[in-house]
C-alpha positions in Angstrom: 24.4 -28.3 -7.7 23.0 -24.8 -8.1 21.3 -23.5 -5.0 17.5 -23.7 -5.4 15.9 -20.2 -5.5 14.1 -19.1 -2.4 10.4 -18.3 -2.4 9.5 -14.7 -3.1 8.6 -12.4 -0.2 6.3 -9.4 -0.6 5.9 -6.3 1.5 2.5 -4.7 1.0 2.3 -0.8 1.8 -0.8 1.1 2.3 -0.6 4.6 0.8 -2.6 7.2 2.4 -1.1 8.4 5.8 1.5 5.5 5.5 3.6 6.3 2.3 1.9 9.8 1.8 0.8 12.3 4.4 -2.9 12.6 3.7 -5.2 11.4 1.1 -3.9 10.7 -2.4 -7.5 11.6 -3.9 -7.4 15.1 -2.2 -4.4 15.8 -4.4 -6.0 14.2 -7.4 -8.8 16.7 -6.8 -6.4 19.6 -6.5 -4.8 18.5 -9.8 -8.2 18.3 -11.4 -9.1 21.8 -10.3 -5.9 23.3 -11.9 -6.9 21.8 -15.3 -10.6 22.9 -14.9 -12.2 19.6 -14.2 -13.7 20.5 -10.8 -14.9 23.8 -9.2 -13.2 25.9 -6.3 -16.1 24.8 -4.0 -15.1 21.1 -4.5 -11.5 21.9 -3.6 -12.7 23.8 -0.4 -14.7 20.8 0.6 -11.8 18.3 -0.1 -9.4 20.5 1.9 -11.7 20.4 5.0 -11.9 16.6 4.6 -8.2 16.4 4.2 -7.7 18.4 7.3 -10.1 16.0 9.3 -8.2 12.9 7.8 -4.9 14.2 8.9 -6.1 15.0 12.4 -8.3 12.0 13.1 -7.4 9.2 10.7 -9.6 7.4 8.4 -13.3 8.0 8.7 -15.4 5.8 6.6 -18.1 8.4 5.8 -15.7 11.0 4.8 -13.4 8.7 2.7 -16.6 7.3 0.9 -17.7 10.9 0.2 -14.2 11.8 -1.2 -14.0 8.7 -3.4 -17.5 9.3 -4.7 -16.6 12.7 -5.8 -13.4 11.4 -7.3 -15.4 8.9 -9.5 -17.5 11.8 -10.6 -14.4 13.8 -11.6 -13.1 11.0 -13.6 -16.2 9.9 -15.5 -16.1 10.9 -19.1 -12.1 11.0 -19.2 -9.7 8.4 -20.6 -7.0 6.4 -18.9 -4.5 8.6 -20.6 -6.0 11.6 -19.0 -5.8 10.1 -15.6 -2.2 8.9 -16.0 -1.1 12.3 -17.1 -3.0 13.9 -14.2 -1.3 11.4 -11.8 2.0 12.2 -13.1 1.4 15.9 -12.7 0.2 15.7 -9.2 3.0 13.3 -8.1 5.6 15.7 -9.3 4.0 18.9 -8.0 2.1 17.6 -4.8 2.7 14.1 -3.7 6.5 13.9 -3.8 7.1 16.5 -1.2 4.5 15.0 1.1 6.0 11.4 1.2 7.0 10.1 4.5 10.8 9.6 4.0 10.9 6.9 6.7 8.4 4.6 5.0 10.0 5.3 1.7 13.2 4.3 3.3 11.7 1.1 4.4 10.5 0.3 0.9 14.2 0.6 -0.2 15.2 -1.7 2.5 12.8 -4.4 1.5 13.9 -3.9 -2.2 17.7 -4.4 -1.1 16.8 -7.6 0.7 15.3 -8.9 -2.8 11.7 -8.6 -1.6 9.0 -7.3 -3.9 7.3 -4.1 -2.7 3.7 -3.6 -3.7 1.6 -0.5 -2.8 -1.9 -1.6 -1.8 -4.4 1.3 -1.8 -8.1 2.2 -2.1 -6.8 5.0 -4.5 -7.4 4.4 -8.4 -5.1 1.9 -9.9 -3.7 4.4 -12.3 -2.7 6.8 -9.5 -1.2 4.0 -7.3 0.8 2.8 -10.5 2.3 6.2 -11.1 3.3 6.5 -7.3 4.9 2.9 -7.4 6.7 3.8 -10.7 8.1 7.0 -9.5 9.3 5.4 -6.4 10.9 2.5 -8.2 8.7 -0.2 -6.5 7.6 -3.5 -7.9 4.0 -2.5 -8.5 0.7 -1.5 -7.1 -2.8 -2.9 -6.4 -5.6 -0.2 -6.5 -9.2 0.2 -7.1 -10.2 -0.5 -10.6 -12.2 2.1 -12.5 -14.7 0.9 -15.1 -14.3 2.2 -18.5 -16.2 1.7 -21.8 -14.3 1.9 -25.0 -11.5 3.5 -23.1 -13.7 6.2 -21.4 -14.3 5.9 -17.6 -18.0 5.4 -16.5 -17.8 6.7 -13.0 -18.3 3.1 -11.8 -16.0 0.7 -10.2 -14.9 -3.0 -11.0 -15.2 -5.0 -8.0 -15.7 -2.3 -5.4 -13.1 0.0 -3.5 -10.0 -1.8 -2.5 -10.5 -1.4 1.3 -10.8 -3.4 4.4 -11.5 -7.0 3.6 -11.2 -6.5 -0.1 -7.7 -5.3 0.4 -6.6 -8.4 2.5 -8.3 -10.6 -0.1 -6.3 -8.9 -2.9 -3.1 -9.3 -1.1 -3.7 -13.0 -0.4 -4.6 -13.6 -4.0 -1.6 -11.8 -5.2 0.9 -13.6 -2.8 -0.7 -17.0 -3.9 -0.2 -16.2 -7.5 3.5 -15.3 -6.8 4.0 -18.5 -4.7 4.8 -16.4 -1.7 4.0 -17.7 1.9 2.0 -15.2 3.7 3.8 -15.9 7.1 7.0 -14.6 5.3 5.3 -11.5 4.0 5.0 -7.9 5.4 2.3 -5.3 5.6 2.3 -1.6 6.6 -0.6 0.5 7.5 -1.8 3.4 9.7 -5.6 2.5 9.7 -7.9 0.2 11.9 -9.6 -0.6 8.5 -6.4 -2.5 7.4 -6.3 -4.8 10.4 -7.6 -7.7 8.0 -4.6 -7.1 5.8 -2.1 -6.7 8.8 -3.5 -9.8 10.4 -3.0 -11.7 7.2 0.8 -11.6 7.1 3.5 -12.8 9.4 5.1 -9.4 9.7 2.5 -6.7 10.4 3.9 -3.2 11.0 1.6 -0.5 12.3 2.6 3.1 11.1 1.4 6.3 12.9 -1.7 4.3 13.9 -5.2 5.7 14.5 -6.5 5.0 18.0 -8.4 1.7 16.9 -5.4 0.3 15.4 -3.1 1.4 18.2 -5.3 -0.6 20.6 -5.4 -3.7 18.3 -1.7 -3.5 17.9 -1.1 -3.4 21.6 -3.5 -6.3 22.1 -1.6 -8.5 19.5 2.1 -7.3 20.3 2.3 -5.8 16.6 5.3 -3.7 16.0 4.4 0.2 16.0 6.4 2.5 14.0 6.2 6.3 14.7 7.7 8.7 12.4 11.0 9.3 14.1 14.7 8.0 13.7 14.6 5.5 16.4 11.6 3.8 14.9 12.9 3.8 11.5 16.1 2.2 12.5 14.2 -0.4 14.6 12.0 -1.3 11.7 15.0 -1.5 9.3 16.7 -3.9 11.7 13.6 -6.0 11.9 13.4 -6.3 8.1 17.0 -7.4 7.9 16.6 -9.9 10.7 13.3 -11.4 9.4 14.8 -11.6 5.9 17.6 -13.7 7.2 15.3 -16.0 9.0 12.9 -16.4 6.0 16.0 -17.3 3.9 17.2 -19.9 6.3 13.7 -21.5 6.6 13.3 -21.5 2.9 16.7 -23.4 2.3 15.7 -25.9 5.1 12.2 -26.5 3.3 14.0 -26.9 0.0 16.6 -29.3 1.5 13.7 -31.5 3.0 11.9 -31.5 -0.4 15.1 -32.6 -2.4 15.0 -36.3 -3.6 17.0 -38.5 -1.2 17.1 -35.9 1.6 17.3 -37.3 5.0 14.1 -36.7 7.1 16.4 -35.8 10.0 18.6 -33.4 8.0 18.9 -30.0 9.7 
């Protein structure tokens, strides 16, 4: 009899300061300046906020301000415009600022047959381009409202952040038939504690102070951007993948017609 297929396993990766050093919307703003969509003053303001973000981690007030300005930039433009801009900023700005350690982890998950999804507050179109360029399964991002193909400057369902991000991950995993206890999540920010707490394998990446404390209290794996941490994280992915496959086979064996209830 053909061996039954195992349940899917999903690895969710935050983008800003997890896959990418800094904020993706900052690079979007710089790209918009190059094509005349924003002023030099906007870029200077965004640069200051980017520096603060890199030094101190996520600050909700600053991030809300960056995102609000990002929505203003996009209003009146089309999805085609945004996707073209996203491709341009990936090739020119984002690619060289990717963390090779976390990109390597996405590759490890893909080699194990896991699905790898970016999950980010950045615009869906920007997240899609990053995921496509990295060869990942897909992306979940903030959805921008459009009217007749033109962005209005409003959102559909709010920014994918905090509890909303955790809810989106749970809905996505359920739709795929994935068990959350088998899934993974990676993030740097205390704002993603709901996402990390949702899955069976939370990994904290270069955490801010709040997330570092929470990770220590909950015995979560902490990954710093250095070789020893990346090797440890890769070993963990390989080990947990073997455990998940074994558990899946046991569950399937128990569920087969005529299977003995005492079968190991």
